[in-house]
VOPAGU-2260 file (C-alpha; in pm, 1 decimal, decimal comma):
REM VOPAGU-2260
SITE   aa  ch    i         X         Y         Z
SITE  UNK   A    0    3671,4    -807,3    -464,5
SITE  UNK   A    1    3402,7    -713,1    -717,6
SITE  UNK   A    2    3059,3    -572,5    -637,8
SITE  UNK   A    3    2897,6    -906,6    -724,0
SITE  UNK   A    4    3110,9   -1092,4    -470,7
SITE  UNK   A    5    3031,1    -829,8    -208,7
SITE  UNK   A    6    2660,3    -877,9    -279,3
SITE  UNK   A    7    2690,4   -1255,0    -239,4
SITE  UNK   A    8    2894,7   -1206,9      77,7
SITE  UNK   A    9    2625,0    -983,4     223,0
SITE  UNK   A   10    2348,7   -1228,7     134,6
SITE  UNK   A   11    2548,4   -1509,7     291,9
SITE  UNK   A   12    2591,6   -1309,5     612,4
SITE  UNK   A   13    2216,2   -1245,2     633,2
SITE  UNK   A   14    2132,9   -1612,5     580,5
SITE  UNK   A   15    2394,3   -1715,8     836,2
SITE  UNK   A   16    2257,2   -1476,1    1097,7
SITE  UNK   A   17    1900,9   -1595,0    1044,6
SITE  UNK   A   18    1970,8   -1969,2    1027,3
SITE  UNK   A   19    2263,3   -2048,4    1258,5
SITE  UNK   A   20    2230,6   -1826,3    1569,3
SITE  UNK   A   21    1865,4   -1749,3    1472,7
SITE  UNK   A   22    1903,3   -1377,8    1526,8
SITE  UNK   A   23    1634,3   -1120,1    1463,0
SITE  UNK   A   24    1640,2    -999,1    1101,3
SITE  UNK   A   25    1760,8    -655,4    1215,4
SITE  UNK   A   26    2072,4    -802,1    1377,3
SITE  UNK   A   27    2138,3   -1027,3    1078,3
SITE  UNK   A   28    2127,3    -730,9     841,7
SITE  UNK   A   29    2352,7    -522,1    1066,1
SITE  UNK   A   30    2599,7    -812,4    1061,1
SITE  UNK   A   31    2581,4    -825,3     681,5
SITE  UNK   A   32    2636,7    -450,1     655,3
SITE  UNK   A   33    2945,3    -469,2     875,7
SITE  UNK   A   34    3085,4    -765,4     682,3
SITE  UNK   A   35    3038,1    -591,8     347,8
SITE  UNK   A   36    3176,9    -261,9     479,0
SITE  UNK   A   37    3490,3    -428,9     613,5
SITE  UNK   A   38    3539,2    -636,5     297,9
SITE  UNK   A   39    3499,8    -349,8      49,9
SITE  UNK   A   40    3840,4    -256,2     -98,0
SITE  UNK   A   41    3954,2     105,3    -100,1
SITE  UNK   A   42    3954,6     114,8    -480,7
SITE  UNK   A   43    3577,5      57,1    -492,5
SITE  UNK   A   44    3520,2     321,7    -227,3
SITE  UNK   A   45    3726,1     573,2    -424,2
SITE  UNK   A   46    3541,3     490,2    -746,8
SITE  UNK   A   47    3205,6     537,9    -572,7
SITE  UNK   A   48    3307,9     869,1    -417,3
SITE  UNK   A   49    3441,2     999,7    -748,9
SITE  UNK   A   50    3115,1     902,3    -916,6
SITE  UNK   A   51    2912,2    1093,1    -658,5
SITE  UNK   A   52    3135,6    1396,9    -707,4
SITE  UNK   A   53    3105,3    1375,5   -1086,0
SITE  UNK   A   54    2725,9    1373,0   -1056,1
SITE  UNK   A   55    2739,2    1684,3    -842,1
SITE  UNK   A   56    2593,9    1510,6    -537,3
SITE  UNK   A   57    2907,2    1541,3    -322,5
SITE  UNK   A   58    3154,3    1821,4    -269,0
SITE  UNK   A   59    3530,0    1751,3    -248,3
SITE  UNK   A   60    3502,1    1787,5     129,9
SITE  UNK   A   61    3230,9    1519,8     144,2
SITE  UNK   A   62    3443,5    1288,5     -69,2
SITE  UNK   A   63    3740,4    1331,6     163,7
SITE  UNK   A   64    3523,4    1277,2     472,0
SITE  UNK   A   65    3374,5     960,1     322,9
SITE  UNK   A   66    3712,3     810,5     235,6
SITE  UNK   A   67    3846,0     876,0     587,3
SITE  UNK   A   68    3571,8     671,6     755,2
SITE  UNK   A   69    3627,7     309,2     844,1
SITE  UNK   A   70    3373,8      33,1     777,8
SITE  UNK   A   71    3170,2      52,7    1102,6
SITE  UNK   A   72    3152,4     432,9    1076,4
SITE  UNK   A   73    3011,8     408,3     723,0
SITE  UNK   A   74    2751,1     158,6     842,8
SITE  UNK   A   75    2638,1     385,0    1127,2
SITE  UNK   A   76    2624,1     689,6     897,8
SITE  UNK   A   77    2418,9     505,0     637,3
SITE  UNK   A   78    2190,7     364,7     908,2
SITE  UNK   A   79    2121,9     713,4    1041,8
SITE  UNK   A   80    2053,1     853,4     694,4
SITE  UNK   A   81    1815,8     567,1     613,0
SITE  UNK   A   82    1623,9     612,0     938,5
SITE  UNK   A   83    1597,2     983,9     871,1
SITE  UNK   A   84    1456,8     929,2     523,0
SITE  UNK   A   85    1228,5     632,4     591,5
SITE  UNK   A   86    1190,9     582,5     966,5
SITE  UNK   A   87     878,9     792,8    1020,3
SITE  UNK   A   88     708,9     652,2     710,3
SITE  UNK   A   89     763,3     293,2     820,7
SITE  UNK   A   90     666,0     363,2    1182,5
SITE  UNK   A   91     338,4     536,0    1090,5
SITE  UNK   A   92     250,3     266,0     838,2
SITE  UNK   A   93     315,6       2,2    1105,3
SITE  UNK   A   94      83,7     180,5    1349,2
SITE  UNK   A   95    -190,4     198,5    1084,8
SITE  UNK   A   96    -156,3    -173,1    1018,3
SITE  UNK   A   97    -163,5    -263,7    1385,7
SITE  UNK   A   98    -472,6     -50,4    1447,3
SITE  UNK   A   99    -649,6    -213,4    1152,7
SITE  UNK   A  100    -580,8    -556,1    1299,2
SITE  UNK   A  101    -659,3    -489,5    1665,6
SITE  UNK   A  102    -972,8    -283,7    1601,1
SITE  UNK   A  103   -1124,4    -545,6    1372,7
SITE  UNK   A  104   -1111,9    -308,4    1074,2
SITE  UNK   A  105    -903,5    -553,1     870,9
SITE  UNK   A  106   -1150,9    -830,5     950,9
SITE  UNK   A  107   -1438,3    -605,2     842,0
SITE  UNK   A  108   -1266,0    -538,7     509,2
SITE  UNK   A  109   -1214,1    -911,6     455,0
SITE  UNK   A  110   -1575,7    -994,9     537,5
SITE  UNK   A  111   -1699,6    -722,2     304,4
SITE  UNK   A  112   -1492,3    -865,4      19,7
SITE  UNK   A  113   -1619,1   -1216,3      92,3
SITE  UNK   A  114   -1974,9   -1085,7      80,4
SITE  UNK   A  115   -1905,7    -898,1    -243,9
SITE  UNK   A  116   -1762,0   -1194,1    -434,0
SITE  UNK   A  117   -1982,2   -1465,3    -285,4
SITE  UNK   A  118   -1899,4   -1822,3    -192,2
SITE  UNK   A  119   -1840,5   -1929,7    -552,8
SITE  UNK   A  120   -1558,6   -1676,4    -591,9
SITE  UNK   A  121   -1404,3   -1681,2    -246,7
SITE  UNK   A  122   -1057,9   -1715,6    -397,7
SITE  UNK   A  123   -1096,0   -1374,7    -565,6
SITE  UNK   A  124   -1192,7   -1220,5    -233,4
SITE  UNK   A  125    -881,5   -1370,8     -74,2
SITE  UNK   A  126    -642,8   -1243,2    -340,1
SITE  UNK   A  127    -784,8    -890,0    -323,0
SITE  UNK   A  128    -794,6    -898,0      56,8
SITE  UNK   A  129    -435,2   -1018,7      73,4
SITE  UNK   A  130    -319,3    -756,9    -176,4
SITE  UNK   A  131    -508,3    -467,2     -20,3
SITE  UNK   A  132    -422,3    -543,3     341,0
SITE  UNK   A  133     -53,5    -615,0     275,3
SITE  UNK   A  134      -0,2    -249,7     178,4
SITE  UNK   A  135     -65,1    -102,2     525,9
SITE  UNK   A  136     -15,3    -429,1     718,9
SITE  UNK   A  137     299,4    -643,7     721,2
SITE  UNK   A  138     281,4    -970,3     529,0
SITE  UNK   A  139     310,8   -1201,5     827,8
SITE  UNK   A  140      23,1   -1026,8    1006,6
SITE  UNK   A  141    -194,7   -1050,8     695,3
SITE  UNK   A  142    -111,9   -1419,8     672,9
SITE  UNK   A  143    -204,7   -1480,2    1037,5
SITE  UNK   A  144    -532,9   -1293,7     984,3
SITE  UNK   A  145    -640,7   -1460,5     660,6
SITE  UNK   A  146    -515,2   -1815,0     714,5
SITE  UNK   A  147    -777,3   -1905,3     981,0
SITE  UNK   A  148   -1048,2   -1756,7     758,9
SITE  UNK   A  149    -921,3   -1962,7     465,5
SITE  UNK   A  150    -927,7   -2277,1     678,3
SITE  UNK   A  151   -1279,8   -2199,7     799,7
SITE  UNK   A  152   -1404,2   -2142,2     444,7
SITE  UNK   A  153   -1242,9   -2467,8     331,6
SITE  UNK   A  154   -1419,5   -2655,6     612,2
SITE  UNK   A  155   -1747,6   -2495,7     506,0
SITE  UNK   A  156   -1712,2   -2581,8     137,5
SITE  UNK   A  157   -1519,5   -2905,5     188,6
SITE  UNK   A  158   -1283,3   -2823,7     -97,6
SITE  UNK   A  159   -1039,5   -2573,0    -252,2
SITE  UNK   A  160    -819,8   -2541,0      56,3
SITE  UNK   A  161    -502,6   -2513,5    -154,0
SITE  UNK   A  162    -667,2   -2252,9    -378,1
SITE  UNK   A  163    -759,6   -2034,7     -82,3
SITE  UNK   A  164    -413,3   -2048,6      71,6
SITE  UNK   A  165    -227,8   -1984,3    -253,7
SITE  UNK   A  166    -444,1   -1684,1    -340,5
SITE  UNK   A  167    -382,7   -1537,1       5,1
SITE  UNK   A  168      -8,2   -1581,7     -45,1
SITE  UNK   A  169     -11,5   -1445,2    -401,8
SITE  UNK   A  170    -199,8   -1128,1    -314,2
SITE  UNK   A  171     -14,0   -1048,3       6,7
SITE  UNK   A  172     332,4   -1130,1    -129,5
SITE  UNK   A  173     300,9    -911,1    -437,6
SITE  UNK   A  174     172,3    -607,4    -247,6
SITE  UNK   A  175     435,2    -646,1      24,1
SITE  UNK   A  176     710,8    -674,5    -236,6
SITE  UNK   A  177     606,4    -395,9    -472,1
SITE  UNK   A  178     386,1    -133,1    -306,8
SITE  UNK   A  179     508,2     123,3     -48,9
SITE  UNK   A  180     499,8     198,8     240,3
SITE  UNK   A  181     633,3    -152,0     307,4
SITE  UNK   A  182    1009,9    -112,6     364,1
SITE  UNK   A  183    1144,9    -289,3      54,3
SITE  UNK   A  184     970,3     -88,5    -219,4
SITE  UNK   A  185     994,9     226,3      -7,0
SITE  UNK   A  186    1374,3     190,8       6,7
SITE  UNK   A  187    1387,4     117,6    -367,7
SITE  UNK   A  188    1184,2     431,1    -442,1
SITE  UNK   A  189    1414,9     646,6    -229,6
SITE  UNK   A  190    1732,3     509,3    -385,2
SITE  UNK   A  191    1601,7     540,1    -742,0
SITE  UNK   A  192    1462,8     888,7    -686,9
SITE  UNK   A  193    1104,4     783,9    -760,1
SITE  UNK   A  194     828,9     973,9    -580,2
SITE  UNK   A  195     618,2     780,1    -331,3
SITE  UNK   A  196     288,2     830,2    -523,1
SITE  UNK   A  197     449,0     715,0    -848,2
SITE  UNK   A  198     598,1     408,9    -677,0
SITE  UNK   A  199     261,7     324,7    -520,2
SITE  UNK   A  200      83,6     354,4    -855,9
SITE  UNK   A  201     345,7     162,3   -1053,5
SITE  UNK   A  202     388,7    -100,8    -783,3
SITE  UNK   A  203      12,6    -140,7    -754,9
SITE  UNK   A  204     -32,0    -196,0   -1128,6
SITE  UNK   A  205     261,6    -435,4   -1151,4
SITE  UNK   A  206     153,4    -612,1    -832,9
SITE  UNK   A  207    -199,6    -670,7    -961,0
SITE  UNK   A  208     -55,5    -818,7   -1280,4
SITE  UNK   A  209     184,6   -1051,1   -1100,1
SITE  UNK   A  210     -83,6   -1146,4    -846,8
SITE  UNK   A  211    -303,4   -1243,4   -1142,7
SITE  UNK   A  212     -37,0   -1486,6   -1261,3
SITE  UNK   A  213     -31,7   -1622,8    -906,6
SITE  UNK   A  214    -407,2   -1671,0    -931,5
SITE  UNK   A  215    -366,3   -1871,1   -1252,7
SITE  UNK   A  216    -104,3   -2089,2   -1084,6
SITE  UNK   A  217    -330,3   -2138,1    -782,2
SITE  UNK   A  218    -621,5   -2247,9   -1003,5
SITE  UNK   A  219    -397,7   -2496,7   -1185,7
SITE  UNK   A  220    -237,8   -2630,0    -867,2
SITE  UNK   A  221    -576,7   -2669,5    -701,0
SITE  UNK   A  222    -687,1   -2899,6    -984,5
SITE  UNK   A  223    -354,7   -3082,7    -993,5
SITE  UNK   A  224    -293,5   -3143,7    -622,5
SITE  UNK   A  225    -525,6   -3246,3    -343,7
SITE  UNK   A  226    -459,3   -3124,0       9,4
SITE  UNK   A  227    -707,5   -3231,8     276,7
SITE  UNK   A  228    -891,8   -2964,6     468,7
SITE  UNK   A  229    -730,6   -2936,5     816,1
SITE  UNK   A  230    -928,0   -3038,6    1119,3
SITE  UNK   A  231   -1018,1   -2800,5    1399,5
SITE  UNK   A  232    -706,5   -2725,2    1604,0
SITE  UNK   A  233    -865,5   -2526,9    1884,2
SITE  UNK   A  234    -720,8   -2194,4    1770,6
SITE  UNK   A  235    -929,8   -1879,2    1759,2
SITE  UNK   A  236   -1159,8   -1860,4    1456,3
SITE  UNK   A  237   -1208,3   -1505,2    1322,2
SITE  UNK   A  238   -1530,2   -1612,7    1150,7
SITE  UNK   A  239   -1692,8   -1656,6    1492,4
SITE  UNK   A  240   -1652,4   -1289,0    1588,7
SITE  UNK   A  241   -1986,7   -1107,4    1589,5
SITE  UNK   A  242   -2003,2    -854,9    1305,0
SITE  UNK   A  243   -2187,6    -608,4    1528,6
SITE  UNK   A  244   -1869,2    -566,0    1733,8
SITE  UNK   A  245   -1665,5    -462,9    1427,7
SITE  UNK   A  246   -1635,9    -112,4    1280,7
SITE  UNK   A  247   -1835,1     -29,7     969,9
SITE  UNK   A  248   -1664,3     -64,7     632,7
SITE  UNK   A  249   -1645,3     312,8     595,3
SITE  UNK   A  250   -1479,4     355,9     934,3
SITE  UNK   A  251   -1243,6      64,9     863,5
SITE  UNK   A  252   -1121,1     229,9     543,0
SITE  UNK   A  253   -1060,3     577,3     689,5
SITE  UNK   A  254    -700,3     510,9     814,6
SITE  UNK   A  255    -613,9     385,1     465,5
SITE  UNK   A  256    -798,1     647,1     261,4
SITE  UNK   A  257    -663,0     949,3     452,4
SITE  UNK   A  258    -293,3     901,0     360,1
SITE  UNK   A  259    -381,2     769,9      14,0
SITE  UNK   A  260    -599,5    1071,9     -59,6
SITE  UNK   A  261    -354,8    1327,7      79,2
SITE  UNK   A  262     -54,9    1181,1    -103,2
SITE  UNK   A  263    -256,6    1169,3    -427,0
SITE  UNK   A  264    -364,1    1531,9    -375,5
SITE  UNK   A  265       0,2    1632,6    -344,8
SITE  UNK   A  266      73,6    1458,1    -673,6
SITE  UNK   A  267    -209,1    1650,8    -843,1
SITE  UNK   A  268     -64,5    1984,9    -736,9
SITE  UNK   A  269    -216,3    2057,8    -396,1
SITE  UNK   A  270      58,1    2188,4    -170,0
SITE  UNK   A  271      64,7    2187,3     208,1
SITE  UNK   A  272     226,1    2018,1     505,0
SITE  UNK   A  273     -52,3    1759,8     507,4
SITE  UNK   A  274      35,0    1630,2     157,7
SITE  UNK   A  275     387,5    1534,4     263,8
SITE  UNK   A  276     394,7    1150,2     272,8
SITE  UNK   A  277     525,4    1140,5     629,1
SITE  UNK   A  278     253,5    1375,5     754,7
SITE  UNK   A  279     -15,6    1200,8     550,6
SITE  UNK   A  280      74,4     867,4     707,0
SITE  UNK   A  281      89,1    1030,8    1050,3
SITE  UNK   A  282    -268,0    1156,4    1006,8
SITE  UNK   A  283    -366,6     806,7     896,3
SITE  UNK   A  284    -204,0     664,7    1209,9
SITE  UNK   A  285    -398,4     911,8    1426,9
SITE  UNK   A  286    -719,6     801,2    1256,6
SITE  UNK   A  287    -622,1     440,3    1325,4
SITE  UNK   A  288    -565,8     515,8    1693,7
SITE  UNK   A  289    -908,5     682,1    1716,2
SITE  UNK   A  290   -1055,7     375,0    1549,7
SITE  UNK   A  291    -880,0     152,0    1802,0
SITE  UNK   A  292   -1014,1     362,2    2087,7
SITE  UNK   A  293   -1371,0     301,1    1967,6
SITE  UNK   A  294   -1342,4     -63,6    1860,2
SITE  UNK   A  295   -1113,4    -337,0    1987,8
SITE  UNK   A  296   -1109,8    -712,8    1928,0
SITE  UNK   A  297   -1122,0    -939,2    2235,4
SITE  UNK   A  298    -772,8   -1020,2    2359,2
SITE  UNK   A  299    -608,6    -723,9    2186,4
SITE  UNK   A  300    -336,9    -547,4    2389,1
SITE  UNK   A  301    -380,8    -195,0    2529,0
SITE  UNK   A  302    -318,0      90,1    2288,4
SITE  UNK   A  303      26,2     169,8    2429,0
SITE  UNK   A  304     143,8    -188,0    2391,6
SITE  UNK   A  305      -5,4    -209,1    2042,2
SITE  UNK   A  306     183,7     101,3    1928,5
SITE  UNK   A  307     506,4     -23,8    2085,4
SITE  UNK   A  308     469,5    -361,8    1914,1
SITE  UNK   A  309     398,1    -192,3    1581,4
SITE  UNK   A  310     710,4      24,2    1596,9
SITE  UNK   A  311     929,5    -265,5    1711,3
SITE  UNK   A  312     809,9    -484,5    1424,9
């Protein structure tokens, strides 16, 4: 079985796990890993091990140990190595994102962008808000935050509902797909040997370009298709939250700027434990928790539950 067929087999296992038994994505991916591990022929394993040895990454003892392991053992070993390399980064980034949401900091950032661009250019505010927030916050959470605001703005203007929604999707999708510390680009950076600051810079530049093409599509689609503005559905409207209960823009940006600044300082030559990406994100998470202690949106869970939910996500 070739590598391409193994890739397709793994994708099929993920889709099956998500669609048929409707498992959590984690379980579906574990299933796919086991299926691929069990289906991989010994010849491919030997070729991979020999390649690692030729590159000087593995010793002969490591090659022999790898070839002795069965499929499930290889999955568990790889899972442990991945968690060791990326687990803390993802966990701290998740805590930062959750604190931004529950404290109202994310809402403050969105409102500031809306005020900056004005009502005539709301779609630009949405694409920048979606892109910026999807870096520390997971895509689905950004979508749940911005969608009600997009609906409210569409009811206010009476038009451009499709434009608002598509710009939210374009901005958030590109950042989530290309800019660490979201898991996908973070894993790609680790596997390709690209430093986290370089991946953030390159992913940010590429993401802004691709989001711009999404903006062009949204402008065209908004003129081509007409989607009625949805009626009130009784759900909570973020636009009704009093701005005086939200953190200031400066305070809202602190959990984002701390890790960004420290990681950038490490790239420029400053050395210290605090410039390590894991520690930089940990300091950002601590700042987020302090922010959450001072400000909290109505209905938000206690801090302990918020942290637990962030790590489990």
